Structures are given as structure tokens and as C-alpha cells.
C-alpha beads as a LAMMPS data file, in Angstrom:
LAMMPS data file: protein, C-alpha beads

283 atoms
282 bonds

1 atom types
1 bond types

-500.0 500.0 xlo xhi
-500.0 500.0 ylo yhi
-500.0 500.0 zlo zhi

Masses

1 110.0

Atoms # bond

1 1 1 -327.876 3.776 102.338
2 1 1 -325.009 3.949 99.279
3 1 1 -323.099 5.302 102.073
4 1 1 -323.319 2.508 104.382
5 1 1 -321.975 0.650 101.310
6 1 1 -319.281 2.627 100.189
7 1 1 -317.790 3.480 103.774
8 1 1 -316.910 -0.494 104.668
9 1 1 -315.735 -0.704 101.148
10 1 1 -313.115 1.971 101.464
11 1 1 -312.018 1.017 104.734
12 1 1 -311.025 -2.554 102.811
13 1 1 -309.586 -0.914 100.103
14 1 1 -307.657 1.666 102.681
15 1 1 -306.866 -1.883 104.325
16 1 1 -305.380 -3.568 101.839
17 1 1 -303.082 -0.926 100.609
18 1 1 -302.157 -0.386 103.768
19 1 1 -301.284 -3.914 105.000
20 1 1 -299.680 -4.115 101.264
21 1 1 -297.197 -1.558 101.059
22 1 1 -296.289 -3.146 104.598
23 1 1 -295.316 -6.120 103.232
24 1 1 -291.604 -6.474 102.081
25 1 1 -290.891 -6.320 98.968
26 1 1 -289.282 -9.805 97.053
27 1 1 -284.923 -9.309 97.294
28 1 1 -284.052 -10.250 94.319
29 1 1 -281.127 -12.560 94.160
30 1 1 -277.590 -11.953 93.157
31 1 1 -275.733 -13.801 89.614
32 1 1 -272.146 -15.206 89.821
33 1 1 -271.288 -16.307 86.617
34 1 1 -267.683 -18.085 86.005
35 1 1 -266.286 -18.070 82.690
36 1 1 -264.612 -21.425 83.187
37 1 1 -261.254 -23.006 84.439
38 1 1 -260.145 -23.079 87.740
39 1 1 -261.603 -21.631 90.137
40 1 1 -259.305 -19.724 92.758
41 1 1 -260.058 -20.493 96.259
42 1 1 -260.714 -16.175 96.420
43 1 1 -263.537 -17.267 93.924
44 1 1 -265.360 -20.126 96.380
45 1 1 -265.251 -17.729 99.038
46 1 1 -267.122 -14.853 97.181
47 1 1 -270.258 -17.229 96.609
48 1 1 -270.202 -18.461 100.075
49 1 1 -270.069 -14.855 101.301
50 1 1 -272.733 -13.519 98.739
51 1 1 -275.315 -16.320 99.572
52 1 1 -274.298 -16.562 103.395
53 1 1 -274.079 -20.544 103.442
54 1 1 -271.323 -20.117 105.828
55 1 1 -274.151 -19.035 108.580
56 1 1 -277.203 -20.479 107.390
57 1 1 -278.563 -21.922 104.612
58 1 1 -277.663 -24.763 102.640
59 1 1 -276.542 -24.669 98.561
60 1 1 -277.451 -27.632 95.559
61 1 1 -275.071 -28.535 92.961
62 1 1 -277.028 -29.069 89.644
63 1 1 -274.673 -31.319 87.610
64 1 1 -277.393 -32.060 84.622
65 1 1 -274.546 -30.234 82.084
66 1 1 -272.251 -33.320 82.530
67 1 1 -272.346 -36.490 81.294
68 1 1 -270.495 -37.578 84.632
69 1 1 -273.184 -35.554 87.439
70 1 1 -271.491 -37.638 90.323
71 1 1 -268.296 -36.755 89.901
72 1 1 -269.258 -32.971 88.759
73 1 1 -271.210 -32.847 92.206
74 1 1 -268.356 -34.378 93.904
75 1 1 -265.437 -32.145 92.595
76 1 1 -267.815 -28.778 93.621
77 1 1 -268.479 -30.167 97.052
78 1 1 -264.701 -30.516 97.586
79 1 1 -264.690 -26.730 96.261
80 1 1 -267.193 -25.499 99.354
81 1 1 -265.918 -28.054 101.644
82 1 1 -262.338 -26.892 101.351
83 1 1 -263.362 -23.763 102.311
84 1 1 -265.071 -25.073 105.528
85 1 1 -268.655 -25.034 104.200
86 1 1 -270.287 -28.523 104.133
87 1 1 -274.044 -27.534 103.903
88 1 1 -273.632 -28.211 100.153
89 1 1 -275.803 -31.498 98.350
90 1 1 -276.408 -32.310 95.068
91 1 1 -279.502 -33.115 93.019
92 1 1 -278.986 -34.456 89.480
93 1 1 -282.293 -35.042 87.221
94 1 1 -282.658 -37.192 84.417
95 1 1 -284.657 -35.950 81.563
96 1 1 -288.448 -37.285 81.678
97 1 1 -288.477 -38.655 85.329
98 1 1 -290.782 -38.389 87.967
99 1 1 -289.833 -34.983 90.037
100 1 1 -290.232 -34.819 94.025
101 1 1 -292.013 -32.165 95.739
102 1 1 -289.610 -32.264 98.200
103 1 1 -286.429 -32.031 95.483
104 1 1 -288.088 -29.214 94.090
105 1 1 -288.481 -27.453 97.104
106 1 1 -284.861 -28.255 98.558
107 1 1 -284.061 -26.531 94.894
108 1 1 -286.621 -23.239 95.669
109 1 1 -285.288 -23.161 99.304
110 1 1 -281.366 -23.191 98.451
111 1 1 -279.461 -20.071 99.222
112 1 1 -276.909 -20.854 96.547
113 1 1 -277.516 -23.064 93.192
114 1 1 -274.689 -24.151 91.722
115 1 1 -274.811 -24.781 87.924
116 1 1 -271.630 -26.885 86.632
117 1 1 -269.815 -27.373 83.663
118 1 1 -270.452 -29.696 80.666
119 1 1 -272.463 -28.977 77.653
120 1 1 -275.695 -26.416 78.665
121 1 1 -277.788 -28.233 75.487
122 1 1 -277.406 -31.133 77.472
123 1 1 -278.655 -29.331 81.054
124 1 1 -281.544 -27.209 79.294
125 1 1 -282.764 -30.339 77.512
126 1 1 -283.594 -31.985 80.828
127 1 1 -284.724 -29.338 82.631
128 1 1 -286.538 -26.511 80.422
129 1 1 -290.571 -26.523 81.332
130 1 1 -290.369 -28.663 84.447
131 1 1 -290.806 -27.055 87.781
132 1 1 -287.106 -27.366 88.571
133 1 1 -286.176 -24.294 85.561
134 1 1 -289.474 -22.445 87.767
135 1 1 -287.809 -23.543 91.199
136 1 1 -284.365 -21.764 90.091
137 1 1 -286.206 -18.338 89.213
138 1 1 -288.493 -18.313 92.784
139 1 1 -285.327 -18.829 94.407
140 1 1 -282.941 -15.613 92.730
141 1 1 -286.364 -13.996 93.355
142 1 1 -286.308 -14.843 96.837
143 1 1 -282.523 -13.804 97.043
144 1 1 -280.858 -16.634 96.643
145 1 1 -277.335 -16.752 94.557
146 1 1 -278.006 -18.287 91.402
147 1 1 -274.238 -19.424 89.549
148 1 1 -272.561 -21.591 87.253
149 1 1 -269.499 -22.312 85.323
150 1 1 -268.407 -23.274 81.961
151 1 1 -271.838 -24.657 80.283
152 1 1 -273.270 -23.612 83.827
153 1 1 -272.619 -19.820 82.830
154 1 1 -273.943 -20.258 78.787
155 1 1 -277.387 -21.214 80.092
156 1 1 -277.972 -18.211 82.408
157 1 1 -278.516 -16.153 79.086
158 1 1 -282.097 -16.211 77.474
159 1 1 -280.629 -16.758 74.432
160 1 1 -277.676 -19.164 74.826
161 1 1 -275.133 -20.197 72.741
162 1 1 -274.711 -23.888 72.159
163 1 1 -271.057 -23.870 70.962
164 1 1 -272.205 -25.440 67.478
165 1 1 -271.925 -24.081 64.167
166 1 1 -274.593 -25.054 61.753
167 1 1 -272.569 -24.777 58.869
168 1 1 -269.526 -26.226 59.937
169 1 1 -270.492 -28.620 61.865
170 1 1 -267.500 -30.892 61.557
171 1 1 -264.997 -28.154 61.293
172 1 1 -261.963 -28.889 63.165
173 1 1 -261.310 -24.925 63.672
174 1 1 -264.323 -23.228 65.289
175 1 1 -265.696 -20.185 64.001
176 1 1 -263.127 -19.667 61.487
177 1 1 -265.395 -16.931 60.041
178 1 1 -268.309 -14.419 60.735
179 1 1 -271.399 -15.728 58.313
180 1 1 -275.177 -15.772 58.473
181 1 1 -276.826 -18.441 60.498
182 1 1 -274.030 -20.114 61.743
183 1 1 -273.952 -19.325 65.239
184 1 1 -276.709 -22.052 66.922
185 1 1 -278.420 -19.983 69.645
186 1 1 -281.139 -21.686 71.515
187 1 1 -283.649 -20.584 74.739
188 1 1 -281.323 -20.794 77.875
189 1 1 -282.205 -20.757 81.574
190 1 1 -283.273 -16.863 81.678
191 1 1 -281.537 -15.299 84.078
192 1 1 -280.337 -12.572 81.998
193 1 1 -282.996 -11.324 79.717
194 1 1 -280.743 -8.880 77.863
195 1 1 -277.116 -10.310 77.982
196 1 1 -276.109 -13.077 76.326
197 1 1 -273.062 -14.691 77.849
198 1 1 -270.028 -16.566 76.211
199 1 1 -267.088 -18.542 78.485
200 1 1 -263.230 -19.714 78.353
201 1 1 -263.556 -16.326 76.322
202 1 1 -259.941 -15.660 75.752
203 1 1 -258.197 -18.243 76.472
204 1 1 -260.098 -20.411 73.825
205 1 1 -260.277 -17.254 71.514
206 1 1 -263.862 -16.818 70.526
207 1 1 -263.963 -13.352 68.831
208 1 1 -265.418 -14.229 65.911
209 1 1 -268.337 -16.455 67.416
210 1 1 -269.436 -13.768 69.773
211 1 1 -269.346 -10.890 67.488
212 1 1 -271.260 -12.752 64.943
213 1 1 -273.678 -13.230 67.934
214 1 1 -273.690 -9.380 68.822
215 1 1 -274.283 -8.378 64.934
216 1 1 -277.459 -11.374 64.491
217 1 1 -278.779 -10.346 67.886
218 1 1 -278.373 -5.766 68.132
219 1 1 -280.779 -5.790 70.998
220 1 1 -278.618 -7.761 73.015
221 1 1 -275.126 -7.015 74.874
222 1 1 -272.823 -9.892 74.488
223 1 1 -270.121 -10.755 77.080
224 1 1 -267.208 -12.912 77.080
225 1 1 -265.787 -14.276 80.447
226 1 1 -262.605 -15.612 80.337
227 1 1 -261.576 -18.553 82.716
228 1 1 -260.985 -18.220 86.310
229 1 1 -262.827 -14.689 85.880
230 1 1 -266.547 -14.202 87.269
231 1 1 -269.350 -11.699 86.370
232 1 1 -271.363 -10.591 89.295
233 1 1 -274.453 -9.596 88.515
234 1 1 -276.542 -7.124 91.255
235 1 1 -279.453 -5.672 90.125
236 1 1 -278.941 -3.755 86.561
237 1 1 -274.678 -4.264 87.459
238 1 1 -272.203 -6.142 86.186
239 1 1 -269.353 -6.192 87.698
240 1 1 -265.901 -8.372 86.565
241 1 1 -264.149 -10.459 89.674
242 1 1 -261.500 -12.924 89.330
243 1 1 -257.859 -12.753 88.055
244 1 1 -259.164 -12.105 83.837
245 1 1 -261.413 -10.083 81.440
246 1 1 -264.240 -10.008 80.333
247 1 1 -265.228 -8.531 76.887
248 1 1 -268.196 -6.820 76.283
249 1 1 -269.817 -6.051 72.860
250 1 1 -272.754 -3.625 71.712
251 1 1 -274.285 -3.152 68.454
252 1 1 -274.306 0.098 68.576
253 1 1 -276.236 1.357 65.052
254 1 1 -278.201 -2.183 65.508
255 1 1 -277.813 -2.206 61.532
256 1 1 -276.632 -5.802 60.383
257 1 1 -275.974 -6.859 56.560
258 1 1 -275.265 -9.934 55.370
259 1 1 -273.515 -9.756 51.513
260 1 1 -272.827 -13.565 49.972
261 1 1 -273.802 -15.054 53.314
262 1 1 -270.959 -12.471 55.234
263 1 1 -271.965 -10.297 57.834
264 1 1 -271.274 -6.616 58.104
265 1 1 -271.501 -3.862 60.633
266 1 1 -270.420 -0.508 61.648
267 1 1 -270.170 0.757 65.399
268 1 1 -270.026 -2.267 67.459
269 1 1 -268.456 -1.104 70.499
270 1 1 -265.920 -3.442 72.293
271 1 1 -264.872 -2.942 76.289
272 1 1 -262.241 -5.001 77.582
273 1 1 -263.116 -4.703 81.203
274 1 1 -260.911 -5.570 84.067
275 1 1 -261.402 -7.214 87.696
276 1 1 -263.469 -4.798 89.795
277 1 1 -265.164 -3.008 86.476
278 1 1 -268.547 -2.799 85.771
279 1 1 -271.386 -1.763 83.003
280 1 1 -275.058 -1.745 83.017
281 1 1 -276.826 -4.752 81.648
282 1 1 -279.471 -2.784 79.842
283 1 1 -278.438 -1.352 76.924

Bonds

1 1 1 2
2 1 2 3
3 1 3 4
4 1 4 5
5 1 5 6
6 1 6 7
7 1 7 8
8 1 8 9
9 1 9 10
10 1 10 11
11 1 11 12
12 1 12 13
13 1 13 14
14 1 14 15
15 1 15 16
16 1 16 17
17 1 17 18
18 1 18 19
19 1 19 20
20 1 20 21
21 1 21 22
22 1 22 23
23 1 23 24
24 1 24 25
25 1 25 26
26 1 26 27
27 1 27 28
28 1 28 29
29 1 29 30
30 1 30 31
31 1 31 32
32 1 32 33
33 1 33 34
34 1 34 35
35 1 35 36
36 1 36 37
37 1 37 38
38 1 38 39
39 1 39 40
40 1 40 41
41 1 41 42
42 1 42 43
43 1 43 44
44 1 44 45
45 1 45 46
46 1 46 47
47 1 47 48
48 1 48 49
49 1 49 50
50 1 50 51
51 1 51 52
52 1 52 53
53 1 53 54
54 1 54 55
55 1 55 56
56 1 56 57
57 1 57 58
58 1 58 59
59 1 59 60
60 1 60 61
61 1 61 62
62 1 62 63
63 1 63 64
64 1 64 65
65 1 65 66
66 1 66 67
67 1 67 68
68 1 68 69
69 1 69 70
70 1 70 71
71 1 71 72
72 1 72 73
73 1 73 74
74 1 74 75
75 1 75 76
76 1 76 77
77 1 77 78
78 1 78 79
79 1 79 80
80 1 80 81
81 1 81 82
82 1 82 83
83 1 83 84
84 1 84 85
85 1 85 86
86 1 86 87
87 1 87 88
88 1 88 89
89 1 89 90
90 1 90 91
91 1 91 92
92 1 92 93
93 1 93 94
94 1 94 95
95 1 95 96
96 1 96 97
97 1 97 98
98 1 98 99
99 1 99 100
100 1 100 101
101 1 101 102
102 1 102 103
103 1 103 104
104 1 104 105
105 1 105 106
106 1 106 107
107 1 107 108
108 1 108 109
109 1 109 110
110 1 110 111
111 1 111 112
112 1 112 113
113 1 113 114
114 1 114 115
115 1 115 116
116 1 116 117
117 1 117 118
118 1 118 119
119 1 119 120
120 1 120 121
121 1 121 122
122 1 122 123
123 1 123 124
124 1 124 125
125 1 125 126
126 1 126 127
127 1 127 128
128 1 128 129
129 1 129 130
130 1 130 131
131 1 131 132
132 1 132 133
133 1 133 134
134 1 134 135
135 1 135 136
136 1 136 137
137 1 137 138
138 1 138 139
139 1 139 140
140 1 140 141
141 1 141 142
142 1 142 143
143 1 143 144
144 1 144 145
145 1 145 146
146 1 146 147
147 1 147 148
148 1 148 149
149 1 149 150
150 1 150 151
151 1 151 152
152 1 152 153
153 1 153 154
154 1 154 155
155 1 155 156
156 1 156 157
157 1 157 158
158 1 158 159
159 1 159 160
160 1 160 161
161 1 161 162
162 1 162 163
163 1 163 164
164 1 164 165
165 1 165 166
166 1 166 167
167 1 167 168
168 1 168 169
169 1 169 170
170 1 170 171
171 1 171 172
172 1 172 173
173 1 173 174
174 1 174 175
175 1 175 176
176 1 176 177
177 1 177 178
178 1 178 179
179 1 179 180
180 1 180 181
181 1 181 182
182 1 182 183
183 1 183 184
184 1 184 185
185 1 185 186
186 1 186 187
187 1 187 188
188 1 188 189
189 1 189 190
190 1 190 191
191 1 191 192
192 1 192 193
193 1 193 194
194 1 194 195
195 1 195 196
196 1 196 197
197 1 197 198
198 1 198 199
199 1 199 200
200 1 200 201
201 1 201 202
202 1 202 203
203 1 203 204
204 1 204 205
205 1 205 206
206 1 206 207
207 1 207 208
208 1 208 209
209 1 209 210
210 1 210 211
211 1 211 212
212 1 212 213
213 1 213 214
214 1 214 215
215 1 215 216
216 1 216 217
217 1 217 218
218 1 218 219
219 1 219 220
220 1 220 221
221 1 221 222
222 1 222 223
223 1 223 224
224 1 224 225
225 1 225 226
226 1 226 227
227 1 227 228
228 1 228 229
229 1 229 230
230 1 230 231
231 1 231 232
232 1 232 233
233 1 233 234
234 1 234 235
235 1 235 236
236 1 236 237
237 1 237 238
238 1 238 239
239 1 239 240
240 1 240 241
241 1 241 242
242 1 242 243
243 1 243 244
244 1 244 245
245 1 245 246
246 1 246 247
247 1 247 248
248 1 248 249
249 1 249 250
250 1 250 251
251 1 251 252
252 1 252 253
253 1 253 254
254 1 254 255
255 1 255 256
256 1 256 257
257 1 257 258
258 1 258 259
259 1 259 260
260 1 260 261
261 1 261 262
262 1 262 263
263 1 263 264
264 1 264 265
265 1 265 266
266 1 266 267
267 1 267 268
268 1 268 269
269 1 269 270
270 1 270 271
271 1 271 272
272 1 272 273
273 1 273 274
274 1 274 275
275 1 275 276
276 1 276 277
277 1 277 278
278 1 278 279
279 1 279 280
280 1 280 281
281 1 281 282
282 1 282 283
């Protein structure tokens, strides 16, 4: 009697194992993280090529970082249309408004999601904890390209640099010190768990800011992306694409000192990567 019960259970277990083994694995998507500034035509072409929206599917622009979302949508659509790619649409969302299932499905099923520039905190304030955030992650898990420029780059990190100084909120000369507890970091979109992104990096001389963040977050890699430059993240590899450099900081010793409010550390590795060069995003 026991054998007649056990045998069908074994068969069911074997069937489930074979069935699950035959299912295609979800193909993780790619990130194309732009440091702001002008986007060369080749950069638009790269997003189109990576996502395949010139052949099938469509792209979605999320403009919630911008104070002029309609303009952000129009500008982004114009960039793609100038390259002959017309299937790009905008979805603006205001905090607290109802979200229709059709809008969520449109984001989830997009082959390319592009997040505009503006203010990264404005974007996260609108979408944090909403189905929109979940839909972006689902699209990525299903193989879509998630891209953004400027503020749309900063939101990619789990730990997001907001751009605010906590100790000097009214300072006209931004980030002129390296002090503990000065750089505001909040929860971002979380496409990158191990890398903190800074943007407009060389153009706006933001090394003080990123070194401070690196010293206070030694478990993370910190990457400063210059304008007209992007990081293409595929799996565990990030490759520089575009016209300028990416600065990569790693706090190797993971030991940070604070004396009289000043940050200090040894063995911080700084790499200046040129277009075509890569680094691993896990330390």
C-alpha cells in the first residue's frame, strides 16, 4: 500500500523537476546610465539597439524628475524620433493619484524605460513604494533596458545621492569640504545594489562629494559619470560608453576616521576609466 502511494508522488516530483528545468530562465535586463548633458546620436542609437524597439515593442519615458514633465517627454521622444524610432511614449504620474492597471502594464511590458533628468528626490517621492517602482523592476527582470540621465542616473542606486548638503543647505559653493554627515543619501530605485552613482561628475567637479560618500559607505563602489557619457551595466560588468570618463572609487580598507567632524581614510582606490573600459560592480 505504501509503495502505491510513494510511486505516484515520486513521478509528480520528477515531472515538476523536468518541467521547471525546461522553462527558460528570466533574462535580466540592462542598465544604460547617462551622466547628463548632451546625448550624442550614437548614444540614442545604442539605447535603441540594446532594447530592439526599432524592430518590435516600444519605449516609455518617465518624466517625474522634471518640473516640466510634458517638455521632458517631448524632448526625449524627439531624440528617439530623430533616429527613426517612433514607438516611444510618455507616462507622467503625480504622487497620490490612482494608477490604472493599463499604465502599470505599459511600463512592465516596455522594452525600454527612460527616466528623465531633473530632481532625483522628486522622482522617488512620486513613485517609491508604488506599483510603478515594482513594474520597472519587473521589466528589468524580463530583459528590458532601464535608462536614465542626470537625475535619472542618480535614482538607479539603492543608496541615492540627493544633491543636498545637510550641514550647509544654503552654501553657494557646493561640497567644498569632506565632513561626516554632510552628504544626504536616501533610498533610490534600487536597480544597482552595490554601486552609488553620481552624475555630471567631471564637468561639475564633484569629487569631494563622491569621496565623502565613499568613506561613509565603504561597502559600496562609487561611480561618477561625466556628461555625454554612460555606464552600460550587463550582469556584473559595467562598461563606459560615450565621450568622456567615469571615475570609480573603492574603499579597500573599509576603515573611516572622523576627527573634529572631518572624514579620513586610507587605501581608497581611484580609477579613471575611458570609453570601452569596464569594471565589476561587485567588490
